[in-house]
N, C-alpha and C positions, 0 to 999 in steps of 0.2 A: 592645509586643507581643513583643519578643524576649527576655523574661525566661526564665531557666532554670526548668524544672519537674522535680520528682523522679519523677513517674509520670503516666500518663494520667489517673488518678483525680483529680488535682489541677488539671486544666485547667479554666479558666473557659470557659463556653460563651457565645458571642456570640448574643444573641437579637435582633439588629438586623433591621429590616425596611426595605425600600426599594421604591418603585414600579418596575415593570418598565421604564419608560422611563429611569429613572436607571441601572438596572443595565445595560441594553443600551447606553447611552451610554458605558459603560466598556470597550467592545470595544477590544482592543489597548492598553489602558492599562498602567500600571506594576504590577508584581506586588505582591500583598499576602502577608505572611508570617505563618504561625502561630507559636506559641511552640515552643521546643525541647522535644523529648520524649526522655527518657533511655531507652536500650535496655539493660536489664540481663539477666543470665542467667535470672532468675526469669521475666521476660516471655517470653524465648525458649523456656524449658522449658514454660511454660503453652501457648504456641502449638503447640509440638511435640505436646503431649498432645491438644490440640483437633483437630489435623489428622492425627494419627498419622504425622507425619514426624519420625522420630527419627534422622535422618542424623547421624553423629558430628561433622560440622563445625559442627552447631548445638548439640549437647547434651553433648559430651565435651570439657571444657576441656583436659585433659591431652593428649589426642591432637591436638586442634586447635592447641595451642600449638606442635606440631612441624610443622604444615602451612605451606605458603607464605604463608598469611594471618596466621599467628601467634597466632590466638585463635579462639574460637567466633564465629560470625556469625549475624545475624538471618536468618531465612528471607526470601526475596524477597517472598513473599506476606504475611508479617507486616508488612513495610514498606508494601506496597501497601494492606493492610487499615487502616493508620493514616490514610489519606487522608480518610475521612469525619470522623474526629475533628478533624483539622487544618482541614478545610473548615468544619465546624460552628462553629469558633471565629472564623473571619475572613470568611466569605462571608455576605452578608445574605440573609434569606429574602425571597421576592417577596411584597410587601404584598398584592396583589390575588389571589394564587394560592389556589385551594381545596385544592390538593394539589401536592406536589412529589415527584419520584421520581428515583432513580438509574436511568439508561437504559443505562449500560454504558461501555465503553472502546473507543476506536478503535485505540489503540496503547499498549503498555507495553514499556519496555526497562529491564532491571536493569543499571545502568551500573557500579556499584562496590559491593563488599561493605560491609555495616554491621557493624563489629566490636562485640563486647560492650563496654559502657562508653561507646559513642558516643552522641551526641545528634543527632536529626534534626528537620527542620522542613519544612513545605510552603510553596512559593512558587506562587501561583495567578495566572494571567492569563486573563481572559475573551477567548478567541480569536474566537468568533463567537456570534451569536444569531440564530435564525431563528424567526419566528412563523408558525404555520400560517395559511393564507388565511382560514379562518373565525374566527380569533382564539382558538381553544379551547386552544392550548398554545404555549409558546415553548421551543425547544431551546437550551440554553446549553452551549457547548463550552468547557471550560477546559483550557489547557495547564498542566500541573503538573510541577514539579521538586521532588523530595524531596532536600534538601541535607543533607550530613553536616558537622557542626561541625568546622572546621579542615581539611577535605579539599577538594582541587581539583575532584574529580569528584563528581557527585551520586550518590545511591543509586539513584534511578530517575527516569525521565521518563515521563509518561503524558498521554494526551488523554482527558478524562473528560466524559461527556455527562450533564447533569442536565436534567430537564424540569419546567417549571412549568405546571400545568393551571389553566384559568380556567373 
């Protein structure tokens, strides 16, 4: 699972399914890691265009090279937006679920900049699972760390809530 990839488009998508009982049994277990995703200037520029965030630290390589960071960096929200891609690759779908949905985030912290040319991957740990009394849904809370290849500090840490509906 730790193979390098050249772009998001080349990521293989895990379509594994597991019963909710098996998934819930994994609370507090070892992290599962996505593949590495290369962050290049073209990706950063596309994100800048999509979000209308053209801050020079993201899109002006010459000026950014003179900054304390030494290069352009990915937008924090670009890194955050890669979480579903990373999750889709490594987290199983709930077998009995009629529908799953992204319920939101409890916490997000951008810890370190992602310099252009870096690679990132997600580490996912199921922190908690809570099933509604009537059994209609289970809330799965994942602790996520987006790691930067070769760096001590992660790009971000987050707590992500997914809901499986039955």
